Residue, then its C-alpha position, 0 to 999 in steps of 0.5 A: m193593910s192598916a196603920t196599925q198593921l203591916r207585913l214584912i218579908q226577908c229575901h236575898h238581894q245582891g249577896a245580902i239578907r234584906a228586909a222588905l215591906v209587902e206593899d201588895a200581892h205583887t210588890v215588896r219595898l226594900l228597907n234600908v237597914e242591915d241584917g234584915v228584920y233582926g237588924l230592924a228589930q234591934l234598931a226599933i229597940a235602940n230607938q224605943q220605937t215600935l217596928i211599924e214606926t221604925v219601918s216608916h223611917v227606913l223605907s227605900n225607893l227600891r221595889l222588887d217583884y214578889q213573884m220573881l223572888i219566889d221563882n228564884q227561891l230568894l225568900l227567906p224566913p221572915l226572921t233569922h239570926p246572923d248566927s243560926a245557933r242563937c235562934l232557938v226553935t220551940g213550941t207548945g201543943l194541946t192549945h187549940l179548942g177545935s170546932a164547936d162539936a169537937r169542943a163539946e165532945m172533949h168537955a163531955k169526956l172531961a166530965e165523965d172519964e176518970t182515967l184520962t190520958d196525960s194528953m187529956k189531962m194537960f188539955q183540961l189544965g189549959v181549958k180551966g186555967g190557960k187564960p188568966n188575967k194579965g199579970t197573973v200566972g195561968a196553967q203551964p202548957e206542954w212545951f217542946y224543943k225543935g232545934d236551933g236555926r239550922c232546922v229552919v227551912a225557907p218558904e218554897q224550899d224542900i222540908t226534909m225528914p230523916d232517913f229513920a223517920q216514920d212520918g213527915g207530917e205537916e202541922p199548920e200553926l201560928t208562929a210567934l217571933y221574938i228577939i231578946g233585948n240587951n237587958g234580957q227583955p223579950y220582944r214579940l215582933g209579930f206572927a207568921i204562918g208555920n209548918e211545925f212538921s213532926d213525926h206523928v207515927t213515932e209519937h203515936v207509938n208512945y207519947l214519951w217519944l214526943a221529944h224525938s218526934k219533934l226534932r225535925q225541920c220546920s218552916y215559917g213565913p213567908e210573911l211576918l204580920v206586925g201589929d194587930l192580930p185578929a182574935s179569930l183566924e181561919g186558914q187552909s191546910q192542903i197537901h198536893r201529890d203529883g200535881k193533884p189535891l190529896w187532902q185539905k182542911a180548914f182550921l181555926t186559930g188565934e186566941a179566940n180558938m185557943a185554950h191558952a192566952f198568948h201572954n200565958l204561953e209567953h210567960h211559961h217560955f220566957k220565965y227561964d233564965q236561959f231564954q233571956r239571953p240578950g241578942d237571941v231570936h226565939v221562934h215559938f210554934m203555938g200549937t195546931a188545930t188540925l193535921s192530915f195524920a189524924d185523917g189517915i193520910q200518910t205523906q210521901p216524898g214529893d208531897k207539897f204542903e201549902i198552909s194559908i191564912p188570908a191575913f198573912g198574905r202569901p201561903l207557906r209552901n214546902t215540898l217533902r223529901q227524905a234524906q239519905a242515911d247520914a247518922p255519924t258514929v261516935t269516935i272514942l278519944 
């Protein structure tokens, strides 16, 4: 951990939501601030400080055992809103270049195929215009809505697909976390590991069902990385079944491995007035580079997802389950 980087978590402690600094793999140190990381961000904005500066002023002397928090399921996502309806969860896809071989194959297809799918056309737009100079506007990316804060599952908790879902598949992604200041200014707090979690079978039937396939739960955390983010990051996505490895794959993320710059993705999200409401929290998934569905894996309840990126400390872990039928019927008044 450097002076230009730190990691934060949120947890339940004595009936309250508390923010804590990750000191090492075993210990976290509570912060003296109300409303967790949300309150910390509000304090930083009010004092015109960075998050790192603000953390240095609110450190307590109370340290907690990290593993104890995990074992007792006390971890929370590293940013939440006191009112879950004021947390907007969104994302963008077709942002990652993939491996060098896959990139070369993609570019060859772009050059020779005049009947590209809409997905390929969207990817091409990003490759050509997704990284404009700062201050200029680049290509508009794909965009989707997942829900409000009620769709967010804490690290180490079950992630649930509806009874009608055709698939419950992981999507390992960088997740950017934001808060909107009193003047409507978006502030990026940092990044977390995310599992965007989608229904790939439904999406595969027809791309116009993408919106349906994204209305699912998701998870991010457990740690919020504040400060300098490496341009290139390598992670591992794994699935365990019955206590044994079922599938695993390395993935690359970070701006060096993306067709879009962060500032371009942010521009095309926050350009909308409804996303500039003071006090709101935004959780934005930045796109995936790999997923088990592409390798023919069909997940099933009980499977355990684990996504890790060393720069983010502890991995993000969730267990898949399927809900019972509970869709309401409409009553006519």
